[in-house]
C-alpha positions in Angstrom: -106.2 49.7 -38.3 -108.2 46.0 -37.4 -104.7 44.4 -37.2 -103.2 47.0 -34.5 -106.7 46.8 -32.4 -106.8 42.8 -32.8 -103.0 42.9 -31.0 -103.9 45.5 -28.5 -106.8 43.3 -27.7 -104.8 40.2 -27.5 -101.5 41.6 -25.7 -103.7 43.5 -23.3 -105.9 40.0 -22.6 -102.2 38.0 -22.1 -100.9 39.9 -19.8 -104.0 39.9 -17.5 -103.8 35.9 -18.1 -100.2 36.6 -17.2 -101.4 37.9 -13.6 -104.0 35.9 -12.8 -102.5 33.9 -10.7 -101.9 36.9 -8.0 -105.2 36.3 -7.0 -104.3 33.1 -5.4 -102.7 35.0 -2.5 -103.3 38.1 -0.4 -99.9 40.0 -1.1 -98.0 39.6 -3.4 -94.3 41.6 -3.5 -92.0 42.7 -6.6 -89.8 40.3 -8.0 -86.1 39.9 -7.0 -84.0 37.6 -8.5 -86.1 35.9 -10.3 -88.7 35.1 -6.8 -91.6 37.3 -5.5 -92.4 37.4 -1.8 -96.0 35.9 -1.6 -98.2 35.9 1.6 -102.1 33.4 2.0 -103.6 33.5 5.7 -100.5 35.2 7.6 -98.0 33.1 6.3 -94.7 34.2 3.5 -93.5 31.8 0.8 -91.9 32.5 -2.7 -93.0 31.9 -6.2 -91.3 32.1 -9.9 -92.4 34.5 -12.6 -95.3 32.1 -13.5 -96.9 31.8 -9.9 -95.8 28.8 -9.2 -95.0 28.0 -5.3 -91.0 27.5 -5.4 -90.5 28.2 -1.5 -92.9 26.6 0.3 -96.0 29.4 2.1 -95.0 28.4 6.0 -92.7 31.4 7.4 -94.2 33.8 9.6 -91.7 36.7 7.7 -89.7 37.4 5.1 -87.1 39.6 2.7 -87.0 39.5 -1.2 -84.5 37.1 -2.2 -81.1 39.3 -2.6 -77.3 37.4 -4.3 -79.7 34.6 -4.5 -80.3 34.1 -0.2 -83.2 35.9 0.9 -84.2 35.6 5.3 -87.1 33.9 6.4 -88.5 34.2 9.6 -89.7 30.5 11.6 -91.8 31.6 14.9 -89.5 34.3 16.0 -86.4 33.9 15.0 -84.4 34.4 11.3 -82.3 32.4 9.2 -81.7 32.1 5.4 -82.8 30.0 2.3 -81.4 29.9 -1.4 -83.2 30.3 -4.4 -84.7 26.6 -4.5 -86.1 27.0 -0.8 -83.1 25.5 0.9 -82.6 26.3 4.3 -78.4 27.5 4.4 -78.5 29.5 7.3 -80.1 27.5 10.3 -83.4 29.9 11.6 -81.4 31.2 14.9 -80.9 34.9 15.0 -83.4 37.4 16.3 -83.0 39.8 13.4 -81.7 38.9 9.9 -80.7 41.4 7.1 -80.5 41.1 3.4 -77.5 40.0 1.7 -74.7 43.2 0.3 -71.6 42.2 -1.3 -71.6 39.1 -0.1 -72.1 39.7 3.8 -75.6 40.2 5.7 -75.9 42.0 9.1 -77.8 39.7 11.8 -78.2 39.9 15.0 -78.4 38.0 18.4 -78.8 38.7 21.6 -79.1 43.0 20.7 -75.3 42.7 18.9 -74.9 42.9 15.3 -72.1 41.0 13.1 -72.7 39.7 9.9 -72.2 36.2 7.7 -71.2 34.5 4.8 -73.8 33.1 2.7 -72.6 29.5 4.0 -73.9 31.4 7.4 -70.1 31.8 9.0 -70.0 34.5 11.5 -67.0 36.1 9.9 -67.6 39.1 11.5 -68.4 38.7 15.2 -71.2 39.9 16.7 -70.1 42.6 18.6 -71.5 46.1 17.3 -74.6 47.9 18.9 -75.5 49.3 15.7 -74.5 48.8 12.1 -75.1 49.0 8.2 -74.8 47.0 5.4 -71.0 46.5 3.2 -71.6 49.1 0.3 -68.2 50.1 -1.4 -66.0 47.5 0.8 -67.4 49.1 3.7 -70.0 48.9 6.2 -70.6 51.3 9.8 -70.8 49.9 12.8 -71.3 51.5 16.0 -69.5 50.2 19.4 -70.6 49.5 23.1 -69.4 53.2 23.3 -72.0 54.6 21.1 -69.8 55.8 18.3 -69.6 55.0 14.9 -66.7 53.4 12.6 -66.3 51.5 9.4 -65.2 47.6 9.1 -64.0 45.8 6.1 -65.2 42.9 5.0 -62.7 41.3 7.1 -63.9 43.3 10.3 -60.3 45.0 10.7 -61.1 48.5 11.5 -60.8 50.8 8.6 -62.1 54.3 9.5 -62.0 54.8 13.8 -64.8 55.1 16.4 -65.5 58.7 16.5 -68.3 60.0 14.7 -72.0 59.8 16.7 -73.9 58.1 13.3 -72.5 56.9 10.0 -74.9 56.0 6.9 -73.4 53.4 4.1 -70.9 54.4 1.7 -71.9 55.4 -2.0 -69.7 56.3 -4.9 -66.7 56.5 -2.7 -68.1 58.8 0.1 -70.2 58.6 3.1 -72.4 60.9 5.8 -71.8 61.0 9.4 -72.4 63.4 11.8 -69.6 64.9 13.5 -69.9 67.1 16.9 -73.6 67.5 15.9 -72.8 67.9 12.2 -73.3 66.1 9.3 -70.0 66.1 7.0 -69.4 63.6 3.9 -66.3 62.1 4.3 -63.6 60.1 2.1 -63.0 55.8 2.1 -59.8 57.5 4.9 -62.0 59.3 7.3 -60.9 62.7 5.5 -63.8 65.3 5.7 -64.8 66.0 1.9 -67.8 68.2 2.4 -69.6 70.0 5.0 -73.5 70.5 5.0 -74.9 73.4 6.2 
């Protein structure tokens, strides 16, 4: 019995010591890709699981790591860093979102498009709204406020005819058509009407 009690005390002590570094920061986010976003004095950086600073605490905002990249904000604009802290995509966008399926949604002057991991704009910034890529497709909104879906090359796969569209998940997506929510498959065929 004493052996188990000692073991429990040691586990609790180790857990407390392992997280003691969190007191060095004003805020500690969850870990994503082995790094956690931390805040100190109104600035953001990233630490490893031992609390060691990997990305200096110099940014005004940041997103969790996704696919080895994180969007970071320097003053008023956004760019992307890799897990070593190297700035891969220069700080230049009004808004930036996490990578999904190798592409990240970015915004410049109210227009949205997608960049690859090198920062190349692979899908022109010409949309008024957009979701993220999932199941190989992304919902996008044109300048007529109609939603449709594009593939990773930017090709229109499902035409712009919806009032709103969510991302695909498991082969279907919820869209609003004629004031009603329906579920469509990857060809645009309605597979379920919500009541």
